[in-house]
LOLUMDO-829937 format. One line per 8 residues: their letters; for each residue x, z, y of C-alpha. Coordinates in steps of 0.5 Angstrom, whole numbers. Each point is the difference from the previous one (the first is absolute). Layout:
N
a) X,Z,Y ~ ...
***
This chain:
752
malkdivn) 168,333,206 ~ 6,-2,3 ~ 1,-6,5 ~ 5,-6,0 ~ 2,-5,5 ~ 1,-8,-3 ~ 5,-1,6 ~ 5,-6,-3
relvnltn) 7,3,1 ~ 4,-6,-3 ~ 6,-1,4 ~ 1,-6,3 ~ 7,-3,0 ~ 4,-7,0 ~ -2,-2,-7 ~ -8,1,1
ceqepihi) -2,0,7 ~ -3,-7,-2 ~ -5,3,-5 ~ -1,7,5 ~ -7,2,-3 ~ -3,0,7 ~ -7,-1,-2 ~ 0,7,-4
pgsiqphg) 3,5,5 ~ -4,6,-2 ~ -1,1,7 ~ -4,-2,6 ~ 1,0,8 ~ -4,7,3 ~ -5,-4,4 ~ -5,0,-5
flvatdtn) -1,4,-7 ~ -1,-4,-7 ~ -4,2,-6 ~ 0,-4,-7 ~ -6,0,-5 ~ -1,-3,-6 ~ -6,-4,-2 ~ -4,6,-1
gvirycsa) 1,2,7 ~ 4,6,-2 ~ 6,1,5 ~ 7,0,-4 ~ 5,0,6 ~ -1,3,7 ~ 6,-1,6 ~ 2,7,2
nipeftqf) -2,-1,7 ~ -8,1,-2 ~ 0,7,3 ~ 2,-3,7 ~ -6,-4,1 ~ -5,3,-4 ~ -2,8,-3 ~ 2,-2,-7
kvenllqq) 6,2,-4 ~ 4,-5,-4 ~ -1,5,-7 ~ -8,0,2 ~ -1,-7,0 ~ 4,-3,-6 ~ -3,-1,-6 ~ -7,1,4
pievliga) -5,-6,1 ~ 1,-4,7 ~ -7,3,2 ~ 3,7,1 ~ 5,-3,6 ~ -6,-5,3 ~ -6,4,-2 ~ -6,-2,-4
dqlsqfrh) -4,-3,5 ~ 5,-5,1 ~ 2,-2,-7 ~ -6,-5,-1 ~ 3,-4,6 ~ 7,1,-2 ~ -1,-3,-6 ~ -4,-6,3
yltelqrt) 6,-1,4 ~ 4,0,-6 ~ -5,-6,-4 ~ 1,-4,7 ~ 8,1,-1 ~ 0,-4,-6 ~ -3,-6,3 ~ 3,0,7
saaphilg) 5,3,4 ~ -4,5,3 ~ 0,3,7 ~ 2,8,0 ~ -5,4,-2 ~ -2,6,5 ~ 0,7,-3 ~ -1,7,3
igntqfqc) 4,6,-3 ~ -1,6,3 ~ -1,-1,8 ~ 5,-6,0 ~ -2,-8,-1 ~ 5,-4,-5 ~ 0,-7,-1 ~ 2,-1,-8
mvhqaedt) 3,-6,-3 ~ 0,-1,-7 ~ 5,-4,-4 ~ -1,-1,-8 ~ 7,1,-4 ~ -2,-2,-7 ~ -4,6,-2 ~ 1,4,6
flcefepv) -4,0,7 ~ 5,2,5 ~ -4,3,6 ~ 3,0,7 ~ -3,4,6 ~ 2,0,7 ~ -3,3,6 ~ -5,-4,3
sehiprvs) 3,-3,7 ~ -4,1,6 ~ 1,-7,2 ~ -5,-4,-4 ~ 0,-8,2 ~ -6,-3,3 ~ -3,-5,-5 ~ 1,-5,6
avydqain) 7,2,0 ~ 2,-5,-6 ~ -4,-5,3 ~ 4,0,7 ~ 6,0,-5 ~ -2,-6,-3 ~ -1,-3,7 ~ 6,2,2
farymsqa) 4,-3,-6 ~ -4,-7,0 ~ 2,0,8 ~ 7,1,-1 ~ 0,-4,-7 ~ -2,-6,4 ~ 5,1,6 ~ 6,1,-5
mtlqqlch) 3,-7,-1 ~ 5,2,-6 ~ 0,5,-5 ~ 5,5,3 ~ -4,0,6 ~ -6,2,-4 ~ 4,5,-3 ~ 2,3,7
svateira) -7,0,2 ~ -2,4,-6 ~ 6,5,1 ~ -2,1,7 ~ -8,1,-2 ~ 2,5,-5 ~ 5,4,4 ~ -6,1,5
ltgydrvm) -5,2,-5 ~ 4,5,-3 ~ 5,2,5 ~ 7,0,-4 ~ 6,-1,4 ~ 2,-6,-4 ~ -4,-5,-4 ~ 4,-6,-4
vyrfdkqy) -2,-6,-4 ~ 5,0,-6 ~ 1,-6,-3 ~ 4,-1,-7 ~ 4,-6,-3 ~ 1,-2,-7 ~ 5,6,-1 ~ -5,5,3
ngeifaes) 5,1,6 ~ -4,2,6 ~ 0,-3,7 ~ -4,3,6 ~ -4,-6,1 ~ -5,2,6 ~ 1,7,4 ~ -4,4,5
kvdehepf) 3,7,3 ~ 0,5,5 ~ 5,-2,5 ~ 5,5,0 ~ 2,-2,-8 ~ 5,-5,-1 ~ -3,-7,-3 ~ 1,-1,-8
lglhypht) -3,-7,1 ~ 4,-5,-5 ~ 4,6,-3 ~ 1,-1,-8 ~ -1,5,-5 ~ 3,0,-7 ~ -5,0,-6 ~ 3,7,-2
dipvqarq) -3,3,6 ~ -7,-1,-4 ~ 2,0,-7 ~ -4,-4,-6 ~ -5,6,-2 ~ -1,1,7 ~ -2,-7,1 ~ -5,0,-6
lyirnlmr) -3,6,3 ~ -2,-4,6 ~ -3,-5,-4 ~ -5,5,-3 ~ -1,5,6 ~ 0,-4,6 ~ 0,6,5 ~ 5,5,0
livdvnyt) 0,6,5 ~ 6,5,2 ~ -2,5,5 ~ 6,4,1 ~ 7,-1,-4 ~ 2,7,1 ~ -6,2,-4 ~ 1,5,-6
pvpiltke) -3,-3,-6 ~ -6,3,-4 ~ 0,1,-7 ~ -6,-2,-5 ~ -1,6,-4 ~ -4,0,-7 ~ -1,5,-6 ~ 6,3,-4
nssnkdld) -3,-3,-6 ~ -3,-7,2 ~ 3,-6,-2 ~ 5,0,6 ~ 0,-7,1 ~ 2,-4,6 ~ -5,-2,5 ~ 1,-8,2
lscstlrs) -1,1,8 ~ 1,-8,1 ~ -6,-1,4 ~ -1,7,3 ~ 1,1,8 ~ 3,7,-1 ~ 5,-2,-5 ~ 7,3,2
vspihvqy) 6,-4,2 ~ 6,-2,-3 ~ 6,5,2 ~ 4,-6,1 ~ -5,-3,5 ~ -1,6,4 ~ 7,1,1 ~ 0,-8,2
lknigvsa) -5,1,5 ~ 4,6,3 ~ 6,-4,1 ~ -3,-5,4 ~ -4,6,4 ~ -7,-2,-2 ~ -5,6,-2 ~ -6,-3,-2
tltisllh) -2,-7,-2 ~ -6,-4,-2 ~ 1,-6,-5 ~ -5,-6,-1 ~ 1,-5,-6 ~ 0,-7,2 ~ -1,-4,-7 ~ -1,-8,0
egklwgli) -2,-3,-7 ~ 1,6,-4 ~ 7,2,3 ~ 3,4,5 ~ 1,-4,6 ~ 2,6,5 ~ -2,6,3 ~ -3,3,6
achhysak) 5,6,2 ~ -3,5,5 ~ 6,5,2 ~ -1,6,4 ~ 5,5,3 ~ -3,6,-1 ~ -5,2,-5 ~ -7,-3,0
yldhytri) -6,0,-4 ~ -5,-6,0 ~ -8,1,-2 ~ -2,-4,-6 ~ -5,-4,5 ~ 6,-2,4 ~ 5,-2,-6 ~ -6,-5,-3
taqlqghf) -1,-3,7 ~ 8,-1,0 ~ 0,-3,-7 ~ -6,-5,2 ~ 5,-3,5 ~ 5,-1,-6 ~ -6,-3,-4 ~ -1,-5,6
ltsqiqvr) 7,-2,0 ~ 1,-1,-7 ~ -6,-5,0 ~ 4,-4,5 ~ 7,0,-3 ~ -1,-7,-4 ~ -4,-3,5 ~ 5,2,6
emaegyav) 6,-2,-5 ~ -3,-7,-2 ~ -2,-1,8 ~ 7,1,1 ~ 3,-5,-5 ~ -6,-5,1 ~ 5,-3,6 ~ 6,0,-4
aarintsl) -4,-3,-6 ~ -3,-6,4 ~ 7,-2,3 ~ 2,0,-8 ~ -6,-4,-2 ~ 1,-5,5 ~ 7,-1,-2 ~ -2,0,-7
etllnktf) -5,-5,1 ~ 5,-5,4 ~ 5,1,-6 ~ -6,-2,-5 ~ -2,-6,4 ~ 7,-3,-1 ~ 1,-5,-5 ~ 7,-2,-3
vperaslq) 2,-5,-5 ~ 1,3,-7 ~ 8,-1,0 ~ 5,6,0 ~ 2,-2,7 ~ -7,2,2 ~ 2,7,-1 ~ 5,1,5
alvnqpqi) -5,-3,5 ~ -5,5,-2 ~ 4,6,1 ~ 2,-3,7 ~ -7,1,2 ~ 0,6,5 ~ -7,2,-2 ~ 3,2,-7
leichaag) 4,6,3 ~ -6,1,5 ~ -5,2,-6 ~ 4,6,-2 ~ 4,1,6 ~ 7,-1,-4 ~ 6,-2,3 ~ 2,-5,-6
vavilnnv) -3,-3,-6 ~ 3,-3,-6 ~ -3,-5,-5 ~ 3,0,-7 ~ -1,-6,-5 ~ 5,-1,-6 ~ 5,5,3 ~ 0,-4,6
vykagktp) -1,4,7 ~ -4,-4,6 ~ 0,5,5 ~ -1,1,7 ~ 1,6,6 ~ 4,6,-1 ~ 2,1,-8 ~ 6,1,-4
ddpvilqi) 4,-4,-3 ~ -3,-5,-6 ~ 4,4,-6 ~ -3,7,3 ~ -7,-3,1 ~ 0,-2,-7 ~ 3,7,-2 ~ -6,3,4
aelarqka) -5,-4,-3 ~ 2,2,-7 ~ 0,7,1 ~ -7,-1,4 ~ -2,-4,-6 ~ 2,6,-5 ~ -4,5,5 ~ -6,-4,1
angifnts) -7,2,-2 ~ -4,-7,-2 ~ 5,-4,3 ~ 0,4,7 ~ 5,5,3 ~ 1,3,7 ~ 4,5,4 ~ 2,2,6
alsedfpe) 6,4,-3 ~ 3,-5,-5 ~ 7,4,0 ~ -5,6,-3 ~ -1,-4,-6 ~ 6,-4,0 ~ 6,4,3 ~ 5,-6,0
aiawcsva) -5,-3,5 ~ 3,5,5 ~ 4,-6,2 ~ -5,-4,2 ~ -4,4,5 ~ 1,-4,6 ~ -4,-6,-3 ~ -4,3,-6
sgilyyql) -2,8,1 ~ -7,-3,-2 ~ -2,-5,-5 ~ -7,-3,-2 ~ 1,-4,-7 ~ -5,-4,-3 ~ 2,-4,-7 ~ -3,-7,0
gvvhneai) 1,-2,-7 ~ 5,2,-6 ~ 2,-6,-3 ~ 5,-2,6 ~ 1,6,3 ~ -5,-1,6 ~ -1,5,5 ~ -1,1,8
vwfrpesl) 4,6,3 ~ -1,3,7 ~ 5,4,4 ~ 0,5,5 ~ 6,3,3 ~ 1,8,1 ~ -4,2,6 ~ 4,7,3
qtinwsgd) -6,5,1 ~ 1,7,3 ~ -4,5,-2 ~ -1,6,4 ~ -1,6,-5 ~ -2,7,2 ~ 6,3,-3 ~ 5,-3,-5
pekaimkd) -4,-2,-6 ~ 5,1,-5 ~ 0,8,2 ~ -8,0,-1 ~ 1,6,-4 ~ 5,5,0 ~ 3,6,-4 ~ 3,6,3
vnglsprk) 0,7,-3 ~ -7,1,0 ~ -1,-6,-5 ~ -3,-6,2 ~ -3,-1,7 ~ -2,-6,5 ~ 5,-3,5 ~ 0,4,6
sfekyqqi) 3,-6,5 ~ -5,-5,3 ~ 5,-3,4 ~ -1,-7,1 ~ 4,-4,-5 ~ 1,-8,0 ~ 1,-3,-6 ~ 3,-7,0
vkcrsydw) -3,-4,-6 ~ 4,-6,-3 ~ -1,-5,-5 ~ -7,-1,1 ~ -5,-5,3 ~ -7,1,2 ~ -5,1,-6 ~ -3,-7,-2
tqteltaa) -8,1,2 ~ -6,-2,-4 ~ -1,-6,4 ~ 7,-3,-1 ~ -1,1,-7 ~ -6,-3,-1 ~ 2,-6,5 ~ 7,-1,-4
atfsysiq) -4,0,-7 ~ -5,-5,3 ~ 6,-4,2 ~ 4,1,-6 ~ -6,-3,-5 ~ 1,-6,5 ~ 7,-1,-1 ~ -1,1,-7
klitlill) -4,-6,0 ~ 5,-4,4 ~ 6,1,-5 ~ -5,-1,-6 ~ -1,-7,3 ~ 7,-1,1 ~ 2,2,-7 ~ -6,-5,-2
teeearqr) 3,-5,4 ~ 7,0,-3 ~ -3,0,-7 ~ -4,-6,1 ~ 7,-3,3 ~ 4,2,-6 ~ -6,-3,-4 ~ 0,-7,3
eltrqlea) 8,0,-1 ~ -1,2,-7 ~ -5,-5,-1 ~ 4,-6,4 ~ 6,2,-5 ~ -5,0,-6 ~ -3,-7,2 ~ 8,-2,1
snleleni) 1,2,-7 ~ -6,-3,-3 ~ 1,-6,3 ~ 7,0,-3 ~ -3,2,-7 ~ -4,-6,0 ~ 5,-5,2 ~ 4,3,-6
swisthdl) -7,-1,-4 ~ 0,-7,2 ~ 7,-1,-2 ~ -1,3,-7 ~ -6,-4,0 ~ 2,-7,2 ~ 8,0,1 ~ 2,4,-7
keplrkiq) -5,-4,-4 ~ 3,-7,1 ~ 7,2,-3 ~ -3,4,-5 ~ -4,-6,-2 ~ 6,-4,0 ~ 4,5,-4 ~ -5,0,-6
lfssrlln) -1,-8,0 ~ 8,-1,0 ~ 0,5,-6 ~ -5,-3,-4 ~ 3,-7,1 ~ 6,2,-3 ~ -3,4,-5 ~ -4,-6,-2
idknlsad) 5,-6,1 ~ 7,3,-2 ~ -1,1,-8 ~ 7,2,0 ~ 0,6,4 ~ 4,6,-4 ~ -4,6,-2 ~ 3,4,6
msatlqkm) -2,-5,5 ~ -7,-1,-2 ~ -1,8,0 ~ 2,0,6 ~ -4,-5,3 ~ -6,3,-3 ~ 2,7,3 ~ 0,-4,7
nasankmq) -7,-3,-1 ~ -3,6,-2 ~ 3,4,6 ~ -2,-5,4 ~ -7,0,-3 ~ 0,8,1 ~ 2,-1,7 ~ -5,-5,1
klisditn) -5,5,-2 ~ 3,5,4 ~ -1,-4,6 ~ -7,-2,-2 ~ -2,8,0 ~ 3,1,6 ~ -4,-5,4 ~ -6,2,-4
ysrirhse) 1,8,2 ~ 1,-3,7 ~ -5,-4,1 ~ -5,5,-2 ~ 1,3,7 ~ -2,-6,4 ~ -7,-1,-5 ~ -6,0,3
ttlekidl) -4,6,0 ~ -7,-3,0 ~ -3,3,-6 ~ -5,-3,-5 ~ -4,2,-6 ~ 4,-1,-6 ~ -3,-1,-7 ~ 5,4,-4
aalinkvk) -2,-3,-7 ~ 1,-7,3 ~ 6,2,3 ~ 3,3,-7 ~ -2,-6,-4 ~ 4,-5,5 ~ 6,5,0 ~ 0,-1,-8
qelaedie) -1,-7,0 ~ 7,0,4 ~ 3,4,-5 ~ -3,-3,-6 ~ 7,-2,-3 ~ 3,7,1 ~ -6,3,-3 ~ 0,-5,-6
eknasvva) 7,1,-1 ~ 0,8,0 ~ -7,0,-4 ~ -2,4,6 ~ -7,3,1 ~ -3,0,7 ~ -7,4,1 ~ -4,1,6
vnlafieg) -6,6,0 ~ -5,0,5 ~ 3,-4,5 ~ -4,-2,6 ~ 1,-1,8 ~ 5,2,5 ~ 2,-1,7 ~ 6,-4,1
ipvivhql) 5,-5,1 ~ -1,-5,-6 ~ 7,-3,0 ~ 4,6,0 ~ -5,4,-4 ~ 1,-6,-5 ~ 8,2,1 ~ -1,7,-1
fsnligns) -4,0,-7 ~ 5,-6,-2 ~ 6,5,1 ~ -3,6,-4 ~ -2,-5,-6 ~ 7,-3,0 ~ 3,7,1 ~ -3,3,-6
mkfikdgv) 2,-6,-5 ~ 7,0,3 ~ 1,8,-2 ~ -3,-1,-7 ~ 2,4,-7 ~ 3,-3,-5 ~ -4,-2,-6 ~ -6,2,4
wpkivikq) -5,-5,3 ~ -2,1,7 ~ -7,2,2 ~ -2,1,7 ~ -6,3,3 ~ -3,-1,7 ~ -6,4,1 ~ -4,2,7
eqepvksp) -4,6,1 ~ -7,-1,0 ~ -1,4,6 ~ 4,1,7 ~ 5,6,0 ~ 4,4,5 ~ 8,-1,0 ~ 5,5,-3
epddtkly) 2,1,7 ~ -2,7,3 ~ -1,-3,7 ~ -4,-6,-2 ~ -8,1,0 ~ -1,-8,-1 ~ -3,-3,-6 ~ 4,-5,-5
ykitvadn) -1,-5,-5 ~ 4,3,-6 ~ 4,-5,-4 ~ 5,2,-6 ~ 4,-5,-4 ~ 3,4,-6 ~ 5,-3,-5 ~ 3,2,-7
gigfenef) 7,-2,2 ~ 7,4,1 ~ -3,4,6 ~ 5,5,4 ~ 2,7,2 ~ -6,2,4 ~ 5,3,5 ~ 2,-7,2
sdkifkif) -8,-2,2 ~ 2,0,7 ~ 7,-4,0 ~ -3,-6,-4 ~ -3,-2,6 ~ 6,-1,4 ~ 3,-7,1 ~ 6,-2,-5
trlhsadk) -1,7,-4 ~ 0,-1,-7 ~ 0,5,-6 ~ 3,-5,-5 ~ 6,-4,-1 ~ -1,-8,2 ~ 3,-2,-6 ~ -6,3,-5
yqgtgigl) -6,-1,6 ~ 1,-5,4 ~ -3,0,8 ~ 2,1,7 ~ -2,7,1 ~ -6,-3,6 ~ -6,-1,-4 ~ -3,8,0
alckkimq) 3,0,7 ~ -4,-6,2 ~ -6,3,-3 ~ 0,6,4 ~ 1,-4,6 ~ -6,-3,-2 ~ -4,6,-1 ~ 2,3,7
lhngyiya) -2,-7,3 ~ -7,2,-3 ~ 1,7,3 ~ -1,2,-7 ~ 5,4,-5 ~ 3,-1,-7 ~ 3,5,-4 ~ 4,0,-7
esgenqga) -1,5,-6 ~ 4,0,-6 ~ 4,3,-5 ~ 6,-3,-5 ~ -2,-5,-5 ~ -7,2,2 ~ -2,-6,4 ~ -2,-1,8
vftlyfpv) -6,1,4 ~ 0,-3,7 ~ -6,3,4 ~ -3,-4,6 ~ -4,2,6 ~ -4,-5,4 ~ -4,2,6 ~ -7,0,-1
***
């Protein structure tokens, strides 16, 4: 049966370099060999270099049980090792094949077990060496004052442990550009400390593998890849070598290492909070193999370091946070009068800039700007605030490169390269904005970052020039730290309270002025009412008196003159009634609000006695049903029913004797108002008069509103308005319901 390799020969070009399948190269490095078995222990794949390490040929192992390779006597222990592997990241398993001892590491990829074999090194560290290493780490951990000093100590320790020519701690920024943060090297090599490398040097898929596989060894960049073989008629699927130690290296990365003169590397991942914080990169300028135990010991140093990243970063930020908190406490302890002038006094406080290390600040209220420090002009500030409001998530927006979000902001770089925006309200466009000017930064790149990947006659290749390249970064401020953001948020809540107090104070002043104006208007109305009550009544009385005398004394008046005097007298009477109704309407507002228990049946009897002449004249019937007691003001409740009964006897049908029924529900009820859950006494006053169209059921309660001509139905249009005012004074309701020629029903609700 023929053999076939699974080498991935897909070409890498400018369109797919970010998706290069580096996890399935189909080949390995030659310092060990690989076999892959299925879940039954049958070998499905072998690396082509097995004969160089054992007495077996590839074709004799493929499709055979793993015990053919390791021997039946070691099978039980190997299976136990695989079981342990499911629970823990087990140490290498030592196996003898022929006369050679191998350390075997097994990784599971879906339904396949990848078994990697490397000859056992003569160097096997003592157990005490790990203890010594922990003691050393504890010592220089206590001596290092900063995270960078600690990283330098780790680099020095690993170089002493491994013997590499250069060991670097490589730290990523937010865009995954790298910086040599700490370095230990042999004297003859130039320093790389402080150099920056573009994110394209370590593409996305490579960073993902560094998270899955925390250690990567390249023994010799000039190696010849060893293909992985399988039987011709097998599935021939790719093998995922993500966690493999022997995995072959991307041709682009090999060329990259050759371009910088490096022959061997060891890379240890530094993970912090589940993300790739950085790498420990070990470089050697000739081929170098590192045994497994030394690699693990070096990796342990990386674990020690990552355990300290958050602690060190917090410690370094503590002093800054302490100063910020001091400024914040000073600012929050200040008191300001709740008026707009206080906003300017507030922004003039130096602590408002100190809490977030800003150069300028502006508070905006009703498009008026209160500012201090170095800021743009007011129109620009308003424009920036509006742009930030549109970008803000939950009312908060910050950036250290404003021109990247808003290209027009490039004109404001000198004062507003970075902004921190908090929305304080939406009604009055309240906001606070801190400003930072551009901070010109010089970045030393290892080569031009724009030429990180080159295209030549051979296709795609990494850059060859690593000469120091200086880049001046413009229109960027320093980034806003979390401590600054927290302090700004706390202060924003405080200033939001002050603005709320200012707005409430202003509203209170406006209400006081409106109240003053209303009181003045009411006083004028009362004066008018007094004039109506007293000053107008006397002239009217005289007009009525003189017209009556003329009619009674002079019997020789012409018919026209007599009719004119009668009309004048009728108009005076009508005006007298109008003045009386207006006076009653106005008097309701000043009525005493002390409620008394009222016997409705007795009250209706008194009303009937007062209206006895009208009732007898019109042959009317007034019937009371189930009337009991209510709480109210007797005088005006009397007037209420007098108006309603009088109204019913006014709007009667021709040839129909009026009938009025006043009825009270036996049990209290809820009002028709949906938001009112209180209980009320329900009383209805129903008649058999001419009624009205139901669309006018609200209009009839408005003062001076009439639905019929005054010639046929006399009145001033105040009676029902007075009824509604009486019910409002009792915190009750009145409703009217009717239909054309169907009579009217007035429903009263008195609170229980």
